C-alpha positions as CSV (number, residue, x, y, z in Angstrom):
1,M,77.6,129.4,96.2
2,G,75.8,126.0,96.3
3,H,79.2,124.4,95.1
4,T,80.9,126.3,98.0
5,L,78.4,125.1,100.5
6,S,78.7,121.6,99.4
7,F,82.4,121.6,99.3
8,Y,82.6,123.2,103.2
9,R,80.1,120.3,104.1
10,F,82.3,117.5,102.5
11,L,85.2,119.2,104.2
12,I,83.6,119.1,107.6
13,F,82.2,115.7,107.4
14,T,85.7,114.4,106.6
15,I,87.4,116.2,109.6
16,V,84.7,114.6,112.0
17,L,85.3,111.2,110.6
18,L,89.4,111.5,110.6
19,T,89.1,113.1,114.1
20,A,87.1,109.9,115.2
21,G,90.0,107.8,113.8
22,I,87.9,106.4,110.7
23,A,89.3,107.1,107.2
24,T,86.8,107.6,104.5
25,G,86.8,104.5,102.5
26,A,87.8,102.3,105.4
27,D,86.2,98.6,105.6
28,E,82.6,99.1,106.8
29,S,81.5,96.3,109.0
30,T,77.8,97.6,109.4
31,V,75.8,94.8,107.5
32,F,72.8,96.2,105.9
33,S,69.6,94.1,104.6
34,P,68.3,94.1,101.2
35,R,65.6,96.2,102.4
36,E,67.7,99.1,103.1
37,K,69.0,101.5,100.2
38,A,72.6,101.4,101.7
39,F,72.7,97.8,101.0
40,Y,72.6,98.8,97.2
41,A,74.7,102.1,97.5
42,D,78.3,102.5,96.5
43,A,80.5,101.4,99.2
44,A,82.7,104.6,99.4
45,Q,79.7,106.8,99.9
46,V,78.4,104.4,102.8
47,A,81.6,104.4,104.6
48,F,81.7,108.2,104.4
49,I,78.2,108.8,105.4
50,R,77.4,105.8,107.7
51,P,73.7,105.3,107.4
52,G,72.0,104.3,110.4
53,L,70.7,105.8,113.9
54,L,71.4,104.7,117.3
55,I,69.4,106.2,120.4
56,T,71.2,105.6,123.8
57,I,69.3,107.1,127.0
58,N,72.2,107.8,129.5
59,S,70.1,108.9,132.5
60,A,67.0,110.6,133.7
61,T,65.8,112.5,136.8
62,I,62.7,114.2,138.1
63,A,63.1,117.3,140.1
64,A,61.1,118.3,143.2
65,D,58.5,120.3,141.0
66,G,58.1,117.5,138.8
67,T,60.2,118.6,136.0
68,I,61.5,115.5,133.8
69,T,65.1,115.4,132.3
70,A,66.8,113.0,130.2
71,L,70.4,112.8,128.9
72,F,70.8,110.7,125.8
73,T,73.2,110.2,122.9
74,I,72.4,109.9,119.1
75,S,75.1,108.3,117.1
76,D,75.8,106.5,113.8
77,P,76.2,102.5,113.9
78,K,80.0,103.0,114.7
79,G,79.1,105.1,117.9
80,V,80.2,108.4,116.5
81,G,77.9,111.2,117.8
82,L,75.5,112.8,115.5
83,D,74.6,116.6,115.0
84,N,70.9,116.7,115.0
85,T,70.8,119.6,112.8
86,G,72.6,117.6,109.8
87,I,75.3,120.3,109.4
88,I,78.3,118.7,111.0
89,T,77.5,115.0,110.2
90,P,75.1,113.7,107.5
91,G,71.4,114.0,108.0
92,A,69.1,115.9,110.2
93,V,67.9,113.9,113.2
94,S,64.1,114.4,114.6
95,L,63.2,113.2,117.8
96,S,60.2,112.6,120.0
97,Y,59.7,111.8,123.6
98,V,57.5,110.0,126.0
99,A,57.3,109.6,129.7
100,A,55.3,107.1,131.8
101,V,55.1,105.3,135.1
102,L,54.7,101.6,136.1
103,P,52.8,101.7,139.3
104,N,53.8,99.4,142.1
105,S,50.7,97.2,141.8
106,L,50.0,93.8,140.4
107,K,48.3,95.5,137.4
108,N,51.4,95.8,135.6
109,E,50.5,98.6,133.4
110,Y,52.0,101.7,132.4
111,T,50.3,105.3,132.8
112,A,51.7,107.7,130.5
113,Y,52.6,111.5,132.0
114,T,52.8,112.5,128.3
115,T,49.0,112.9,126.8
116,R,46.9,114.6,124.4
117,V,43.3,115.2,123.5
118,S,42.2,113.5,120.4
119,V,39.1,114.9,118.7
120,G,37.0,112.6,116.7
121,N,35.8,113.4,113.0
122,A,32.3,113.5,111.8
123,G,30.4,110.4,113.0
124,A,32.7,109.6,115.5
125,V,31.7,107.4,118.5
126,L,33.5,109.6,120.9
127,A,33.9,113.4,120.3
128,S,37.0,113.3,122.0
129,T,39.3,111.2,124.1
130,G,42.5,111.2,126.2
131,Q,45.4,109.3,124.5
132,A,49.0,108.8,125.5
133,G,51.5,110.5,123.3
134,A,54.8,112.4,122.7
135,D,55.7,115.3,124.8
136,S,55.2,119.0,123.5
137,G,56.9,122.1,124.6
138,G,59.9,120.6,125.8
139,K,63.7,121.8,125.2
140,M,66.6,119.8,123.7
141,T,70.1,121.2,124.3
142,S,73.2,119.9,122.8
143,I,76.0,119.2,125.3
144,G,78.5,118.1,122.7
145,D,79.9,114.9,120.9
146,G,76.1,113.5,120.0
147,Q,75.3,114.0,123.8
148,Y,71.9,116.0,124.3
149,Q,69.6,116.9,127.2
150,Y,65.8,117.0,126.8
151,V,63.7,119.0,129.6
152,F,60.3,117.6,129.1
153,G,57.4,120.2,128.6
154,T,55.1,117.9,130.5
155,K,55.8,117.6,134.5
156,A,55.3,114.7,136.6
157,P,51.8,115.2,138.6
158,T,52.0,116.5,142.1
159,G,52.3,113.6,144.6
160,Y,53.8,111.3,142.2
161,D,55.4,107.9,143.3
162,R,58.9,108.4,143.7
163,T,59.5,104.8,144.5
164,A,57.8,103.6,141.3
165,T,59.7,102.7,138.1
166,H,59.5,105.4,135.4
167,T,60.2,105.1,132.1
168,I,61.7,107.6,129.4
169,G,61.0,106.5,125.7
170,I,62.7,108.2,122.6
171,Y,62.1,107.6,119.1
172,G,63.1,109.4,115.9
173,S,64.7,109.5,112.4
174,R,67.6,110.4,110.6
175,N,66.9,112.0,106.9
176,L,69.5,110.9,104.4
177,T,67.3,111.2,101.4
178,E,69.6,114.2,100.0
179,F,72.1,111.3,99.7
180,N,69.5,109.0,98.3
181,L,69.9,106.6,101.3
182,G,66.4,107.0,102.6
183,T,65.4,107.7,106.3
184,N,66.9,105.6,109.3
185,F,64.7,104.9,112.5
186,A,65.5,104.1,116.0
187,S,63.8,104.1,119.3
188,A,64.8,103.5,122.8
189,T,63.7,103.2,126.5
190,F,65.1,104.0,129.9
191,N,64.0,102.7,133.2
192,F,64.7,104.4,136.7
193,V,63.4,105.1,140.0
194,P,63.0,108.9,140.9
195,N,64.2,108.3,144.4
196,G,67.2,106.6,143.4
197,S,66.5,103.0,144.2
198,K,67.2,100.1,142.3
199,V,64.8,99.2,139.3
200,V,62.6,96.1,140.5
201,N,59.4,96.4,139.1
202,V,59.5,96.2,135.0
203,H,57.1,95.0,132.2
204,D,58.8,92.3,130.8
205,I,56.3,89.9,129.1
206,I,57.3,89.6,125.5
207,K,60.7,90.7,124.0
208,T,61.0,92.6,120.6
209,A,63.1,89.8,119.4
210,T,60.1,87.6,119.5
211,C,58.3,89.9,117.7
212,N,61.0,90.1,115.1
213,N,60.4,86.4,114.3
214,C,57.6,87.8,112.0
215,H,57.9,91.5,112.0
216,D,61.6,91.9,110.8
217,Q,62.0,94.4,111.8
218,L,59.2,95.6,114.1
219,S,58.3,99.0,112.9
220,A,55.4,101.1,113.5
221,H,53.8,104.4,112.7
222,G,55.9,105.1,109.8
223,G,58.9,103.2,111.1
224,S,60.3,104.7,114.0
225,R,58.8,102.9,116.7
226,R,61.0,99.7,116.9
227,N,60.9,98.1,120.2
228,I,57.8,96.7,122.4
229,E,59.0,98.4,125.5
230,L,58.1,101.7,123.7
231,C,54.9,100.4,122.3
232,L,53.7,99.7,125.9
233,M,54.2,103.2,127.1
234,C,51.5,104.6,124.8
235,H,49.3,101.5,124.4
236,T,47.8,101.9,127.6
237,S,44.1,101.7,128.8
238,Q,44.2,105.6,128.8
239,T,44.2,105.2,124.8
240,A,41.5,104.9,122.7
241,N,40.4,105.5,119.3
242,A,37.8,108.5,119.0
243,N,36.4,107.6,115.6
244,T,35.5,104.1,116.4
245,G,35.6,103.8,120.0
246,N,38.0,100.8,120.2
247,T,40.7,100.8,122.8
248,V,44.1,100.4,121.7
249,D,45.4,99.1,124.9
250,F,48.2,96.9,124.0
251,K,46.7,93.9,125.9
252,V,43.5,94.1,123.8
253,F,44.7,95.8,120.6
254,I,47.5,93.4,119.9
255,H,45.6,90.2,120.5
256,K,42.4,91.6,118.3
257,L,44.7,92.6,115.3
258,H,46.4,89.5,115.3
259,M,43.0,87.5,115.3
260,G,41.7,89.7,112.7
261,S,39.4,87.6,110.6
262,Q,39.0,85.1,113.3
263,L,37.5,87.4,115.9
264,P,33.8,86.3,116.7
265,S,32.8,89.9,116.2
266,V,34.3,89.9,112.5
267,I,32.8,86.5,111.6
268,A,29.4,87.8,112.9
269,G,29.8,90.8,110.5
270,K,31.2,93.7,112.5
271,P,34.5,94.7,111.1
272,Y,37.5,95.6,113.6
273,Q,38.8,98.9,112.5
274,I,40.9,102.1,113.8
275,R,40.2,105.4,112.0
276,T,42.9,107.9,112.5
277,A,42.3,111.7,113.0
278,R,43.0,112.2,109.1
279,G,40.2,109.9,108.3
280,T,42.2,107.0,107.2
281,T,40.5,103.6,107.9
282,V,42.7,100.6,109.2
283,D,40.8,97.6,108.7
284,Y,42.3,94.4,110.6
285,S,39.0,92.4,109.7
286,T,41.2,90.5,106.8
287,V,44.3,89.8,108.9
288,V,45.0,86.0,109.0
289,F,47.7,85.0,111.5
290,P,50.1,82.8,110.0
291,A,49.9,80.3,113.0
292,D,47.0,79.1,114.8
293,P,46.0,81.8,117.2
294,R,45.6,79.2,120.0
295,R,49.4,78.8,119.7
296,C,50.0,81.3,122.1
297,E,53.5,80.9,122.7
298,S,54.2,82.3,119.0
299,C,54.2,85.5,120.9
300,H,54.3,84.6,124.5
301,A,57.7,82.7,123.8
302,Q,59.0,80.7,126.6
303,N,62.7,80.2,125.2
304,V,63.5,83.9,125.8
305,K,64.9,85.6,128.8
306,A,61.5,87.8,129.5
307,T,61.2,87.8,133.4
308,Q,57.6,87.6,133.1
309,A,57.0,85.2,130.3
310,T,54.6,83.0,131.9
311,A,52.1,86.1,132.6
312,Y,49.7,84.9,130.4
313,L,49.4,81.7,132.4
314,T,49.4,83.2,135.6
315,N,47.5,86.4,135.3
316,P,44.3,85.9,132.8
317,S,42.2,89.0,132.8
318,R,38.8,90.0,131.2
319,A,40.5,92.6,129.0
320,A,43.1,89.9,127.7
321,C,40.9,87.2,127.2
322,G,38.0,89.1,126.0
323,S,40.2,90.6,123.2
324,C,40.1,87.3,121.3
325,H,37.0,86.0,122.8
326,D,35.0,89.3,122.2
327,D,31.5,87.7,122.0
328,V,31.9,86.9,125.6
329,N,30.0,89.5,128.0
330,F,31.6,89.3,131.4
331,A,29.0,91.8,133.0
332,T,26.0,89.4,132.2
333,G,27.9,86.2,132.0
334,D,26.8,85.7,128.3
335,K,28.9,82.9,126.6
336,H,30.7,82.6,130.0
337,A,30.4,79.6,131.6
338,G,31.6,80.8,135.0
339,G,28.8,83.7,135.0
340,P,29.2,87.4,135.3
341,Q,32.6,88.6,136.5
342,V,32.7,92.4,137.9
343,S,36.7,92.3,138.6
344,D,39.5,89.9,137.4
345,N,39.9,88.5,140.9
346,L,38.6,85.2,140.5
347,C,39.8,84.6,136.9
348,S,42.7,82.5,137.9
349,T,40.7,80.4,140.3
350,C,39.1,78.5,137.3
351,H,41.6,79.4,134.4
352,I,44.8,77.7,136.0
353,P,47.8,77.4,134.1
354,Q,47.2,73.8,132.9
355,G,44.8,71.2,133.9
356,E,44.7,67.1,134.2
357,I,42.9,67.0,131.0
358,E,42.7,68.8,127.2
359,F,40.1,71.0,126.4
360,D,39.3,72.2,129.9
361,A,39.1,75.7,131.5
362,S,42.9,75.9,132.1
363,I,44.7,78.1,129.9
364,K,46.7,75.6,128.1
365,G,44.0,73.2,128.0
366,A,41.7,75.8,126.3
367,H,43.9,76.3,123.6
368,V,45.0,72.8,122.6
369,M,44.6,72.7,118.7
370,P,42.5,69.6,117.8
371,T,45.0,68.4,115.3
372,E,47.6,68.2,118.0
373,S,45.5,66.6,120.8
374,A,47.1,63.9,122.7
375,M,44.0,61.9,122.3
376,L,44.3,61.4,118.7
377,S,45.7,57.9,118.0
378,G,48.2,59.2,115.4
379,I,49.5,57.6,112.2
380,A,52.9,56.5,111.1
381,V,53.5,55.2,107.4
382,E,56.7,53.3,106.9
383,L,57.6,51.9,103.4
384,T,59.7,48.5,103.9
385,K,59.8,47.2,100.8
386,V,59.5,47.9,96.7
387,T,59.6,45.0,94.4
388,G,58.9,45.0,90.5
389,G,60.6,48.0,89.9
390,A,62.2,46.7,86.6
391,A,61.2,48.4,83.4
392,G,57.8,47.3,82.2
393,G,57.1,45.8,85.5
394,F,54.5,46.7,88.2
395,P,56.0,48.0,91.1
396,T,54.7,46.3,94.7
397,V,54.9,48.6,97.7
398,T,55.1,46.9,101.2
399,F,54.4,49.1,104.2
400,T,53.5,49.4,107.6
401,L,50.8,51.3,109.3
402,K,50.9,52.2,113.1
403,D,49.4,54.7,115.5
404,S,51.7,56.8,117.5
405,A,52.2,54.2,119.8
406,G,53.4,51.6,117.7
407,G,50.4,49.5,117.5
408,A,48.9,48.3,114.2
409,L,46.5,50.5,112.5
410,P,43.8,48.8,110.3
411,P,43.3,50.7,107.1
412,S,39.6,50.5,107.7
């Protein structure tokens, strides 16, 4: 019976591929990295199974009663639709769904509709706390050729803003372990305005491609979250870690975990940790950022097409700045030269993008690395002549020693 089932599955897979105009064993243009099992697998097997997962969200709507519906496609890297059950095409696909709103305000922060309650373990700082997360109780329906409809179990709240940007996020995995090709991951987001207006308000400060300069490829929570746009939907100020009390709001959490060992609180002896509901403690206190943390543009890159790439210069806040400078108490004014701050309204008054001198209160000035200061005279050494290089001789080197302006620099 087992052999018969395997034969029929093979036959079905072959028919699907041939119907799509792709013969098994055909040239496979998909490029796999050495980190993927498919890189080392038999070429014919890879061409047949076609590892990989693509999620494309095609549209989304919110009905008058708040019901949220998304239409999407799951496919392999060649664009052939996948059967989520893994019966007609290789590998079952598991998916999760998130819905959030980006309010029409200057705050530029998501509020998730899909939330849950997280209960702390023994000794937790918080007995329980709300968290943004995946939807539950929804229904997915196949409408053919890899296309699906998902009706959320969560509804938009009564009186929600139909003029605001809403975002649907989907993330998931394709299980190919039975073919010894591991598990493929993917995620996607889709912006829309419920009243049908054009999407204008977006959160577009850092691009996933910038993260991938180091995190090649960006992947979190087991690997299925693969773009920063999705991360922002759950890592909001709604979400805290019950066990430690630490927020995982994106603008705080990401700054702090990259600062790691250089956080003032860590240097003072308090570890920076997140403890999961399963009791696993993730300690970021030993993280060493490869670049100097003052090199903000390692993440806030200005050479990408992020529409709000300069937000870190123009929109300072207590949460963002206090995430790295976590020994500052904005409520009392301790270690803050500007005194107590009860809101973010005055931050940009003192902390302008760039001042006239280095090491001032401006954002660029405050993050100047001393070794790259324009006030340093610099040093340039040039070898101009070498004599006495014959066998048995004593080489004599002539060189110039100048500052960065070309002036003579005394060795003393």
